[in-house]
DRENPAVEX-550192 format. One line per 2 residues: number of its first residue (from 1); their letters; for each residue x, y, z of N, C-alpha, C, O. Coordinates in Angstrom, 1 decimal, m for minus. Layout:
N
NUM> A> X:Y:Z:X:Y:Z:X:Y:Z:X:Y:Z | ...
REM end
This chain:
212
1> XX> m25.9:m97.2:102.3:m25.1:m96.8:101.2:m25.7:m97.2:100.2:m26.2:m98.3:100.3 | m25.9:m96.6:99.1:m26.8:m96.1:98.0:m25.9:m96.1:96.7:m25.4:m95.0:96.5
3> XX> m25.6:m97.1:95.9:m24.9:m97.3:94.5:m25.4:m95.9:93.7:m24.6:m95.3:93.1 | m27.0:m95.5:93.8:m27.3:m94.8:93.0:m26.9:m93.0:93.1:m27.0:m92.1:92.4
5> XX> m26.3:m93.2:94.7:m26.4:m91.6:94.8:m25.2:m90.9:94.3:m24.0:m91.2:94.4 | m25.6:m89.7:93.8:m24.7:m88.7:92.6:m23.5:m88.3:93.5:m23.7:m87.9:94.6
7> XX> m22.2:m88.5:93.1:m21.4:m88.2:93.8:m20.9:m86.7:93.5:m20.8:m86.4:92.3 | m20.6:m85.7:94.6:m20.0:m84.7:94.0:m19.0:m84.5:93.4:m18.1:m85.3:93.6
9> XX> m18.6:m83.5:92.6:m17.4:m83.3:91.9:m16.1:m83.6:93.0:m16.0:m83.1:94.2 | m15.3:m84.3:92.5:m13.8:m84.7:92.9:m13.9:m86.0:93.6:m12.9:m86.6:93.9
11> XX> m14.9:m86.4:94.0:m15.3:m87.6:94.9:m15.2:m89.0:94.1:m16.0:m89.2:93.1 | m14.3:m89.7:94.4:m14.0:m91.0:94.1:m14.4:m92.1:94.9:m13.6:m92.3:95.8
13> XX> m15.6:m92.9:94.5:m15.9:m93.9:95.4:m15.1:m95.4:95.1:m15.3:m95.9:94.0 | m14.5:m96.0:95.8:m13.8:m97.4:95.7:m14.6:m98.5:96.1:m14.8:m98.6:97.3
15> XX> m15.0:m99.3:95.5:m15.9:m100.5:96.0:m14.6:m101.7:96.0:m14.0:m102.2:95.0 | m14.5:m102.0:97.1:m13.3:m103.4:96.9:m14.2:m104.4:97.3:m15.3:m104.2:98.0
17> XX> m13.4:m105.7:96.7:m14.2:m106.9:96.9:m13.2:m108.1:96.9:m12.4:m108.2:95.9 | m13.1:m108.8:97.7:m12.1:m109.8:98.0:m12.8:m110.8:97.1:m14.1:m110.9:97.0
19> XX> m12.1:m111.5:96.5:m12.4:m112.6:95.4:m13.4:m113.8:96.2:m13.6:m113.8:97.4 | m14.0:m114.7:95.4:m14.4:m115.8:96.2:m13.3:m116.7:96.8:m12.1:m116.6:96.8
21> XX> m14.0:m117.6:97.3:m13.4:m118.7:98.5:m12.4:m119.3:97.6:m12.8:m119.1:96.4 | m11.3:m119.9:97.7:m10.0:m120.6:96.9:m10.2:m121.9:97.9:m10.0:m121.9:99.1
23> XX> m10.7:m123.4:97.1:m10.8:m124.5:97.7:m9.3:m124.7:98.1:m8.6:m124.7:97.1 | m8.6:m124.9:99.5:m7.7:m125.1:99.6:m7.3:m125.8:101.1:m8.2:m125.9:101.9
25> XX> m6.0:m126.2:101.3:m5.9:m126.5:102.8:m6.3:m125.8:103.9:m6.0:m124.6:103.7 | m6.6:m125.9:104.5:m6.7:m124.7:105.8:m5.2:m124.1:105.9:m4.1:m124.7:106.0
27> XX> m5.3:m122.6:106.0:m4.0:m121.9:106.7:m2.9:m122.2:105.3:m1.7:m121.9:105.5 | m3.2:m122.8:104.1:m2.4:m122.6:103.2:m2.1:m120.9:102.9:m2.8:m120.0:102.9
29> XX> m0.7:m120.9:102.7:m0.1:m119.5:102.2:m0.2:m119.4:100.7:0.7:m119.9:99.9 | m1.3:m118.7:100.5:m1.5:m118.4:99.0:m0.7:m117.4:98.1:m0.1:m117.7:97.1
31> XX> m0.7:m116.4:98.6:0.3:m115.1:98.0:m0.2:m114.9:97.0:m1.4:m114.7:96.8 | 0.8:m114.8:96.1:0.4:m114.7:94.4:0.4:m115.9:93.6:0.6:m116.0:92.4
33> XX> 0.1:m117.2:94.4:m0.2:m118.5:93.6:m1.4:m118.3:92.7:m2.4:m117.8:93.2 | m1.5:m118.6:91.6:m2.6:m118.5:90.6:m3.4:m119.7:90.5:m3.3:m120.6:89.6
35> XX> m4.1:m119.6:91.7:m5.3:m120.9:92.0:m6.7:m120.4:91.4:m7.0:m119.3:91.1 | m7.3:m121.5:91.4:m8.9:m120.9:91.1:m9.4:m120.8:92.2:m8.8:m121.0:93.3
37> XX> m11.0:m120.3:92.1:m11.6:m119.8:93.3:m12.9:m120.6:92.9:m13.1:m120.8:91.7 | m13.8:m121.0:93.8:m14.8:m121.4:93.9:m16.4:m120.1:93.9:m16.7:m119.4:94.8
39> XX> m16.9:m120.2:93.1:m18.0:m118.9:92.2:m19.5:m119.7:92.4:m20.5:m119.1:92.0 | m19.5:m120.7:92.9:m20.8:m121.5:92.8:m21.9:m120.7:93.5:m23.0:m120.7:92.9
41> XX> m21.9:m120.0:94.6:m22.4:m119.6:95.3:m23.5:m118.6:94.5:m23.1:m117.5:95.0 | m24.3:m118.3:93.8:m24.9:m117.7:92.9:m25.9:m116.3:93.7:m26.1:m115.1:93.4
43> XX> m26.3:m117.0:94.6:m27.3:m116.1:95.5:m26.1:m115.1:95.9:m26.2:m114.0:95.3 | m25.2:m115.3:96.5:m24.5:m114.6:97.1:m23.9:m113.6:95.8:m23.7:m112.4:95.9
45> XX> m23.8:m114.1:94.7:m22.8:m113.2:93.6:m24.3:m112.3:92.9:m24.2:m111.5:92.0 | m25.5:m112.7:93.3:m26.5:m111.9:92.8:m26.7:m110.6:93.9:m26.9:m109.4:93.7
47> XX> m26.5:m111.0:95.0:m26.7:m110.2:96.2:m25.8:m108.9:96.3:m26.1:m107.7:96.6 | m24.7:m109.4:95.9:m23.2:m108.4:95.7:m23.4:m107.6:94.4:m23.3:m106.4:94.5
49> XX> m23.6:m108.2:93.3:m24.2:m107.7:92.1:m25.0:m106.5:92.2:m24.7:m105.5:91.6 | m26.0:m106.6:93.1:m26.9:m105.8:93.2:m26.7:m104.8:93.7:m27.5:m103.8:93.5
51> XX> m25.6:m104.6:94.7:m25.1:m103.2:95.3:m24.0:m102.5:94.5:m23.5:m101.4:94.9 | m23.7:m103.3:93.5:m22.6:m102.6:92.6:m23.1:m101.0:91.8:m24.3:m100.6:91.6
53> XX> m22.3:m100.5:91.5:m22.9:m99.2:90.4:m23.0:m99.8:89.3:m22.5:m100.9:89.2 | m23.6:m99.2:88.3:m23.5:m99.5:86.8:m22.4:m99.0:86.0:m22.2:m97.8:85.9
55> XX> m21.7:m99.9:85.4:m20.6:m99.4:84.4:m20.0:m98.3:85.0:m20.1:m97.2:84.7 | m19.0:m98.9:86.2:m17.9:m98.4:86.9:m16.3:m98.6:86.0:m16.2:m99.2:84.9
57> XX> m15.4:m97.9:86.6:m14.3:m98.1:86.1:m14.0:m99.6:87.0:m14.3:m99.8:88.2 | m13.4:m100.4:86.3:m13.2:m101.9:87.0:m11.8:m102.1:87.0:m11.2:m101.9:85.9
59> XX> m11.2:m102.4:88.0:m9.9:m102.6:88.3:m9.8:m104.1:88.8:m10.7:m104.4:89.6 | m8.8:m105.1:88.4:m8.8:m106.2:89.2:m7.3:m106.9:89.2:m6.5:m106.5:88.3
61> XX> m7.0:m107.7:90.1:m5.8:m108.1:90.4:m5.7:m109.2:89.3:m6.7:m109.7:88.9 | m4.3:m109.5:88.7:m4.2:m110.4:87.3:m4.0:m111.5:88.1:m3.3:m112.2:87.4
63> XX> m4.3:m112.1:89.2:m4.5:m113.5:89.5:m6.1:m114.0:88.7:m7.1:m113.3:88.4 | m5.9:m115.4:88.7:m7.1:m116.1:88.2:m8.4:m115.9:88.9:m9.5:m115.8:88.3
65> XX> m8.3:m115.8:90.4:m9.2:m115.7:91.1:m10.0:m114.5:91.5:m11.1:m114.3:92.0 | m8.9:m113.6:91.0:m10.1:m112.2:90.7:m10.6:m112.2:89.2:m11.6:m111.4:89.0
67> XX> m10.2:m112.7:88.2:m10.9:m112.9:87.1:m12.1:m113.4:87.1:m13.0:m112.8:86.6 | m12.3:m114.9:87.6:m13.0:m115.5:87.9:m14.4:m115.0:88.6:m15.6:m115.3:88.4
69> XX> m13.8:m114.2:89.6:m14.7:m113.6:90.6:m15.4:m112.6:89.6:m16.6:m112.8:89.3 | m14.9:m111.6:89.0:m15.2:m110.9:88.2:m16.5:m111.3:87.0:m17.6:m110.7:86.8
71> XX> m16.1:m112.5:86.5:m16.7:m112.9:85.4:m18.2:m113.4:86.0:m19.3:m113.3:85.4 | m17.9:m114.0:87.3:m19.0:m114.4:88.2:m20.2:m113.3:88.4:m21.4:m113.4:88.3
73> XX> m19.5:m111.9:89.0:m20.6:m110.9:89.2:m21.1:m110.4:88.0:m22.0:m109.5:88.2 | m20.7:m110.6:86.7:m21.0:m110.0:85.5:m22.4:m111.3:85.1:m23.5:m111.0:84.7
75> XX> m22.0:m112.4:85.2:m22.9:m113.3:85.1:m24.4:m113.2:85.8:m25.5:m113.4:85.2 | m24.1:m112.7:87.4:m25.0:m112.4:88.2:m26.0:m111.0:88.1:m27.0:m110.7:88.6
77> XX> m25.3:m110.4:87.2:m26.0:m109.3:86.6:m25.4:m107.8:86.9:m26.1:m106.7:86.9 | m23.9:m108.1:87.1:m23.7:m106.9:87.2:m23.1:m106.1:86.1:m22.4:m106.7:85.4
79> XX> m23.2:m104.8:85.7:m22.8:m104.0:84.6:m21.8:m103.5:84.4:m21.5:m102.4:84.7 | m20.7:m104.4:83.6:m19.2:m103.8:83.8:m19.3:m103.4:82.4:m20.2:m103.8:81.6
81> XX> m18.2:m102.6:82.2:m17.6:m102.7:80.5:m16.3:m102.9:80.5:m16.1:m104.0:80.8 | m15.1:m102.2:80.2:m13.7:m102.6:80.1:m13.3:m102.7:81.8:m13.8:m102.0:82.7
83> XX> m12.3:m103.9:82.1:m12.0:m103.8:83.0:m10.3:m104.2:82.7:m9.8:m104.9:81.9 | m9.8:m103.4:83.7:m8.3:m103.1:83.9:m7.4:m104.1:84.6:m7.4:m104.0:85.8
85> XX> m6.9:m104.9:84.1:m5.7:m105.6:85.3:m4.6:m104.6:86.0:m3.8:m104.0:85.2 | m4.6:m104.5:87.1:m3.6:m103.7:87.8:m2.8:m104.6:88.9:m3.3:m105.1:89.9
87> XX> m1.7:m104.6:88.4:m0.7:m105.3:89.2:m0.6:m104.7:90.6:m0.5:m105.5:91.6 | m0.6:m103.7:90.7:m0.7:m103.1:92.4:m1.5:m103.4:93.1:m1.3:m103.1:94.3
89> XX> m2.7:m104.1:92.9:m3.8:m104.9:93.6:m3.5:m106.6:93.8:m4.4:m107.3:94.2 | m2.3:m106.9:93.4:m1.9:m108.2:93.8:m1.6:m108.6:95.2:m0.7:m107.9:95.7
91> XX> m2.2:m109.7:95.8:m1.9:m110.0:96.9:m0.1:m109.8:97.4:0.8:m109.4:96.7 | m0.2:m110.1:98.7:1.3:m110.0:99.4:2.0:m111.1:98.8:1.3:m112.0:98.7
93> XX> 3.3:m111.2:98.3:4.5:m112.0:97.6:5.1:m112.7:99.0:5.9:m112.1:99.8 | 4.7:m114.1:99.0:5.2:m114.5:100.2:6.2:m115.4:99.7:6.3:m116.4:100.4
95> XX> 7.0:m115.2:98.6:8.1:m115.9:97.9:8.1:m117.4:98.3:7.2:m118.1:97.9 | 9.0:m117.9:99.0:9.1:m119.4:98.8:8.4:m119.9:100.0:8.5:m121.1:100.2
97> XX> 7.8:m119.2:100.9:6.5:m119.8:101.8:5.4:m120.1:101.0:4.6:m120.8:101.7 | 4.8:m119.8:99.8:3.6:m119.7:99.3:3.6:m121.4:98.7:4.5:m121.7:98.0
99> XX> 2.6:m122.2:99.1:2.1:m123.3:99.0:2.5:m124.2:99.8:2.6:m125.4:99.5 | 2.9:m123.6:101.2:2.9:m124.2:102.6:2.3:m123.6:103.5:1.9:m122.5:103.3
101> XX> 1.9:m124.4:104.7:1.0:m124.1:105.5:1.6:m123.4:106.5:2.7:m123.6:106.8 | 1.0:m122.4:107.2:1.6:m121.3:108.6:2.1:m122.6:109.4:3.2:m122.7:109.8
103> XX> 1.1:m123.8:109.5:1.5:m124.7:110.5:2.7:m125.6:110.3:3.2:m126.3:111.2 | 3.2:m125.4:108.9:4.1:m126.3:108.5:5.5:m125.3:108.9:6.5:m125.7:109.4
105> XX> 5.2:m123.8:108.5:6.2:m123.2:108.7:6.8:m122.9:110.1:7.9:m122.3:110.3 | 6.0:m123.4:111.1:6.4:m123.3:112.3:7.2:m124.8:112.7:8.1:m125.0:113.6
107> XX> 6.7:m125.8:112.0:7.4:m127.0:112.2:8.7:m127.3:112.6:9.0:m128.2:113.4 | 9.6:m126.3:111.9:10.8:m126.4:112.1:11.9:m127.6:111.4:12.9:m128.1:111.8
109> XX> 11.1:m127.9:109.7:11.9:m129.0:109.5:12.3:m128.3:107.9:12.5:m129.0:106.9 | 12.4:m127.0:107.7:12.7:m126.4:106.4:13.7:m125.6:106.3:13.8:m125.2:107.5
111> XX> 14.6:m125.1:105.6:15.7:m124.3:105.8:15.0:m123.0:106.2:15.3:m122.3:107.1 | 13.9:m122.8:105.5:13.5:m121.2:105.4:12.8:m120.9:107.0:12.7:m119.7:107.4
113> XX> 12.3:m121.8:107.8:11.7:m122.0:108.7:12.3:m120.8:110.0:11.5:m120.1:110.7 | 13.7:m120.6:110.2:14.2:m120.0:110.9:13.7:m118.3:110.5:13.6:m117.4:111.3
115> XX> 13.4:m118.3:109.3:12.8:m116.8:108.8:11.5:m116.7:109.6:11.2:m115.6:109.9 | 10.8:m117.6:109.9:9.6:m117.5:110.6:9.5:m116.9:111.7:8.7:m116.0:111.9
117> XX> 10.4:m117.4:112.5:10.6:m117.0:113.7:10.6:m115.4:113.6:9.7:m114.9:114.3 | 11.2:m114.6:113.1:11.6:m113.4:112.9:10.5:m112.9:112.3:10.2:m111.7:112.7
119> XX> 9.8:m113.6:111.4:8.6:m112.9:110.7:7.4:m112.3:111.7:6.9:m111.2:111.6 | 7.2:m113.6:112.9:6.3:m113.0:113.7:6.3:m112.3:114.9:5.4:m112.0:115.7
121> XX> 7.5:m112.1:114.7:8.0:m110.6:115.8:7.2:m109.6:115.2:6.4:m109.1:116.0 | 7.4:m109.3:114.1:6.6:m107.9:113.5:6.2:m108.3:112.0:6.9:m108.0:111.0
123> XX> 5.0:m108.9:112.0:4.7:m109.4:110.4:4.3:m107.9:109.5:4.3:m107.9:108.3 | 4.2:m107.3:110.0:4.2:m106.1:109.0:5.4:m105.9:108.1:5.3:m105.7:106.9
125> XX> 6.6:m106.0:108.9:7.6:m105.0:108.3:8.7:m106.9:107.9:9.6:m106.8:107.1 | 8.4:m108.0:108.4:9.0:m108.7:108.0:9.1:m109.6:106.4:8.1:m110.0:105.8
127> XX> 9.9:m109.7:106.3:10.2:m110.3:104.6:10.2:m111.4:104.3:11.3:m111.9:104.4 | 9.1:m112.1:103.7:9.3:m113.7:103.8:10.5:m113.9:102.5:10.6:m113.1:101.6
129> XX> 11.3:m115.2:102.7:12.3:m115.0:101.9:11.7:m115.3:100.3:10.9:m116.2:100.1 | 12.2:m114.4:99.5:12.2:m114.0:98.3:11.0:m113.2:97.8:10.8:m112.9:96.7
131> XX> 10.1:m112.9:98.9:8.8:m112.0:98.9:8.7:m110.7:99.3:9.7:m110.0:99.0 | 7.9:m110.2:99.9:8.0:m108.8:100.3:7.2:m108.8:101.5:6.3:m109.6:101.8
133> XX> 7.7:m107.5:102.4:6.6:m107.1:103.5:5.3:m106.3:103.4:5.1:m105.6:102.4 | 4.5:m106.6:104.4:3.0:m106.1:104.3:3.1:m104.6:104.2:2.2:m104.0:103.7
135> XX> 4.1:m103.9:104.7:4.6:m102.4:104.8:4.8:m102.2:103.2:4.4:m101.1:102.8 | 5.2:m103.0:102.5:5.6:m102.8:100.8:4.5:m102.9:100.4:4.1:m102.1:99.5
137> XX> 3.7:m103.6:100.7:2.2:m104.0:99.8:1.3:m102.8:100.1:0.5:m102.5:99.3 | 1.4:m102.1:101.2:0.6:m101.2:101.5:1.4:m100.0:100.5:0.8:m99.6:99.6
139> XX> 2.3:m99.6:100.6:3.1:m98.5:99.6:2.7:m98.9:98.1:2.3:m98.0:97.4 | 2.6:m100.2:97.5:2.6:m100.4:96.5:0.8:m100.3:95.9:0.5:m99.8:94.8
141> XX> m0.1:m100.7:96.9:m1.4:m100.4:96.8:m1.7:m99.0:96.6:m2.6:m98.7:95.8 | m1.0:m97.9:97.5:m1.2:m96.6:97.6:m0.6:m96.1:96.4:m1.0:m94.9:96.1
143> XX> 0.0:m96.4:95.7:0.6:m95.9:94.4:m0.5:m96.1:93.6:m1.1:m95.1:93.2 | m1.1:m97.5:93.3:m2.4:m97.8:92.4:m3.7:m96.9:92.8:m4.5:m96.5:91.9
145> XX> m3.8:m96.6:94.0:m5.0:m95.9:94.4:m4.9:m94.3:93.5:m5.5:m93.6:92.7 | m3.9:m94.3:94.0:m3.3:m92.3:93.8:m3.7:m92.3:92.1:m4.5:m91.5:91.7
147> XX> m3.0:m93.2:91.5:m2.9:m93.2:89.9:m4.4:m93.6:89.6:m4.7:m92.6:88.9 | m5.3:m94.1:89.7:m6.6:m94.3:89.3:m7.7:m93.4:89.8:m8.8:m93.2:89.3
149> XX> m7.1:m92.9:91.2:m8.3:m92.0:91.9:m8.0:m90.4:90.6:m8.8:m89.7:90.0 | m6.5:m90.2:90.5:m6.0:m89.4:89.3:m6.9:m89.5:88.1:m7.6:m88.5:87.8
151> XX> m6.9:m90.3:87.5:m7.5:m90.9:86.5:m9.1:m90.6:86.4:m9.6:m90.0:85.4 | m9.7:m90.9:87.2:m11.5:m91.2:87.3:m11.9:m89.8:87.5:m12.7:m89.2:86.8
153> XX> m11.3:m89.2:88.6:m11.5:m87.7:89.0:m12.7:m87.5:90.1:m12.7:m87.1:91.2 | m14.0:m88.1:89.2:m15.1:m88.0:89.7:m15.5:m89.4:89.0:m15.3:m89.8:87.9
155> XX> m16.3:m90.1:90.2:m16.9:m91.9:89.7:m16.6:m92.8:90.8:m16.1:m92.7:91.9 | m17.2:m94.3:89.9:m17.0:m94.9:90.7:m16.0:m95.8:90.2:m15.7:m95.8:89.0
157> XX> m15.1:m96.8:91.3:m14.4:m97.6:90.9:m14.3:m99.0:91.9:m13.9:m99.0:93.0 | m15.0:m100.2:90.9:m14.8:m101.7:91.7:m13.6:m102.3:91.5:m13.3:m102.7:90.3
159> XX> m13.0:m102.5:92.6:m11.9:m103.3:92.5:m11.9:m104.5:93.0:m12.2:m104.5:94.2 | m11.7:m105.9:92.3:m11.4:m107.2:92.6:m10.3:m107.5:93.0:m9.3:m107.4:92.2
161> XX> m10.1:m107.9:94.4:m8.7:m108.0:94.6:m8.4:m108.9:96.1:m9.1:m109.9:96.1 | m7.6:m108.9:97.2:m7.3:m109.8:98.0:m7.5:m109.4:99.1:m7.9:m108.3:99.2
163> XX> m7.3:m110.1:100.1:m7.2:m109.5:101.4:m6.1:m108.7:101.8:m6.3:m107.6:102.4 | m4.9:m109.1:101.5:m3.9:m108.1:101.8:m3.9:m106.6:101.0:m3.3:m105.6:101.4
165> XX> m4.6:m106.7:100.1:m4.6:m105.2:99.2:m5.5:m104.8:99.6:m5.4:m103.5:99.7 | m6.8:m105.3:100.2:m7.8:m104.5:100.8:m7.4:m104.1:102.2:m7.6:m102.9:102.4
167> XX> m6.7:m104.9:103.1:m6.3:m104.4:104.2:m5.2:m103.2:103.9:m4.8:m102.3:104.7 | m4.8:m103.4:102.7:m3.4:m102.0:102.4:m4.7:m100.9:102.1:m4.6:m99.7:102.5
169> XX> m5.4:m101.1:101.6:m6.5:m100.1:101.2:m6.8:m99.1:102.5:m6.7:m97.9:102.6 | m7.3:m100.2:103.3:m8.0:m99.5:104.5:m6.7:m98.6:105.2:m6.8:m97.4:105.4
171> XX> m5.9:m99.1:105.4:m4.4:m98.6:105.9:m4.1:m97.2:105.3:m3.6:m96.2:105.9 | m4.7:m97.3:103.9:m4.0:m95.9:103.5:m5.5:m95.0:103.6:m5.4:m93.8:103.6
173> XX> m6.8:m95.6:103.8:m7.7:m94.6:103.9:m7.8:m94.0:105.5:m8.2:m92.9:105.8 | m7.4:m94.9:106.3:m7.5:m94.3:107.8:m6.1:m93.9:108.2:m5.9:m93.4:109.3
175> XX> m5.1:m94.0:107.3:m4.0:m93.8:108.0:m3.3:m94.8:108.9:m2.5:m94.3:109.7 | m3.4:m96.0:109.0:m3.4:m96.7:109.9:m1.7:m97.3:109.7:m1.2:m97.4:108.6
177> XX> m1.0:m97.5:111.2:0.0:m98.3:110.9:0.1:m99.5:110.5:m0.5:m100.3:111.2 | 0.8:m100.1:109.3:0.4:m101.5:108.6:0.2:m102.5:109.8:m0.6:m103.4:109.7
179> XX> 1.0:m102.2:111.2:0.8:m103.5:111.9:m0.9:m103.5:112.5:m1.6:m104.4:112.8 | m1.1:m102.2:112.5:m3.0:m102.3:112.9:m3.7:m102.9:111.7:m4.5:m103.8:111.8
181> XX> m3.3:m102.4:110.6:m4.1:m102.8:109.2:m4.3:m104.4:109.5:m5.3:m105.1:109.4 | m3.0:m104.8:109.8:m2.9:m106.7:109.7:m4.2:m107.2:110.5:m4.6:m108.2:110.0
183> XX> m4.9:m106.7:111.6:m5.7:m107.2:112.2:m7.1:m107.1:111.5:m8.0:m107.9:111.9 | m7.3:m106.3:110.5:m8.7:m106.3:109.9:m9.0:m107.5:109.0:m8.5:m108.0:108.0
185> XX> m10.3:m107.9:110.0:m11.0:m108.9:108.9:m11.2:m108.8:107.5:m11.3:m107.6:107.5 | m11.2:m109.2:106.3:m11.6:m109.3:104.9:m12.4:m110.6:104.5:m11.7:m111.6:104.3
187> XX> m13.7:m110.8:104.4:m13.8:m112.3:104.4:m14.2:m112.5:102.8:m14.7:m111.5:102.3 | m14.0:m113.5:102.2:m14.4:m113.6:100.7:m15.7:m113.1:100.2:m16.7:m113.3:100.9
189> XX> m15.8:m112.6:99.1:m17.0:m111.9:98.4:m17.6:m110.7:99.5:m18.7:m110.2:99.4 | m16.7:m110.4:100.4:m17.0:m109.2:101.1:m16.5:m107.8:100.3:m15.6:m107.8:99.5
191> XX> m17.3:m106.5:100.7:m17.3:m105.4:100.1:m17.0:m104.2:101.1:m17.7:m104.0:102.0 | m16.0:m103.7:101.0:m15.5:m102.3:101.7:m15.5:m101.5:100.6:m15.0:m101.7:99.5
193> XX> m16.3:m100.2:101.0:m16.5:m99.0:100.4:m15.9:m98.0:100.6:m16.6:m97.5:101.5 | m14.8:m97.2:100.4:m13.9:m96.0:100.4:m14.3:m95.3:99.7:m14.6:m95.6:98.5
195> XX> m14.4:m93.8:100.3:m14.6:m92.5:99.2:m13.3:m91.4:99.3:m12.9:m91.0:100.4 | m12.9:m91.3:98.3:m11.9:m90.1:98.6:m12.6:m88.9:97.6:m13.1:m88.8:96.5
197> XX> m12.2:m88.0:98.8:m12.5:m86.6:98.4:m11.6:m85.5:98.1:m10.8:m85.1:99.0 | m11.6:m85.1:96.8:m10.4:m84.3:96.6:m10.5:m82.9:97.4:m11.3:m82.0:97.4
199> XX> m9.3:m83.0:97.9:m8.7:m81.6:98.9:m9.1:m82.1:100.4:m8.5:m81.5:101.2 | m10.1:m83.0:100.8:m10.5:m83.5:102.0:m10.2:m84.7:102.4:m10.4:m84.9:103.5
201> XX> m9.8:m85.6:101.7:m9.2:m87.1:102.1:m10.3:m87.9:101.8:m11.2:m87.9:101.0 | m10.1:m88.8:102.8:m11.2:m90.0:102.5:m12.1:m90.5:103.6:m11.7:m90.2:104.7
203> XX> m13.1:m91.1:103.5:m14.1:m91.5:104.5:m14.3:m93.0:103.9:m14.2:m93.5:102.8 | m14.8:m93.6:105.3:m15.1:m94.8:105.2:m16.8:m95.2:104.9:m17.6:m95.0:105.8
205> XX> m17.1:m95.8:103.7:m18.9:m96.0:103.9:m19.1:m97.7:104.4:m20.1:m98.0:104.9 | m18.1:m98.6:104.3:m18.6:m99.7:104.8:m17.0:m100.6:104.6:m16.1:m100.5:103.7
207> XX> m17.1:m101.5:105.7:m16.4:m102.2:105.6:m16.4:m103.8:105.8:m17.0:m104.1:106.8 | m15.9:m104.9:105.0:m16.2:m106.2:105.3:m17.5:m106.6:105.3:m17.8:m107.6:105.9
209> XX> m18.5:m106.0:104.5:m19.8:m106.2:104.5:m19.6:m107.2:103.5:m19.0:m107.2:102.5 | m20.8:m108.6:104.4:m20.9:m109.5:103.5:m22.7:m109.4:103.4:m23.4:m109.0:104.3
211> XX> m23.1:m109.8:102.2:m24.5:m110.3:101.9:m25.1:m111.3:102.7:m24.5:m112.2:103.2 | m26.4:m110.9:102.8:m26.9:m111.8:104.3:m27.2:m113.2:103.8:m27.6:m114.1:104.5
REM end
């Protein structure tokens, strides 16, 4: 996949980047918590920046870890102009579970733990207390994708987002059941490239690509 390839009219190429890793307790449920990330791996940032198109439309989740990742990519040589915060790209809202770990959730010592058993029976449609389901996230991301694809018309979009929102984008592109999309791996600082062709739908150029 070449960043310099000329796109045919009506093609919008989406370059999805998951933010840099968040130093946190293993298994911590981040959701929409606004925590910083670790952007210290300059070599990784340079390799990723070299893959990206020059002067694309840039979208990012409003959370700090997305903004920090975008800034680190610019510092590593990525050429961006204006960036637009897009709430549709936010991570899934896990409500009152955010800040806990998945292990804590199964310990049975919290009023919301009874909800956890129901959630794991169907994590795609299960709704954490005060949060949203992954199925809802897919619809939210789909709305944002449609909006920006229409605006750009032909060109490149770099979207700095989260594991959940990138899985949702894959569900949209591949017409996946949300439960199936939850099986997809999305590593920190990975690149997923999807193309939308007007009148012909989607094609997948790469998924979860991590610079060597």
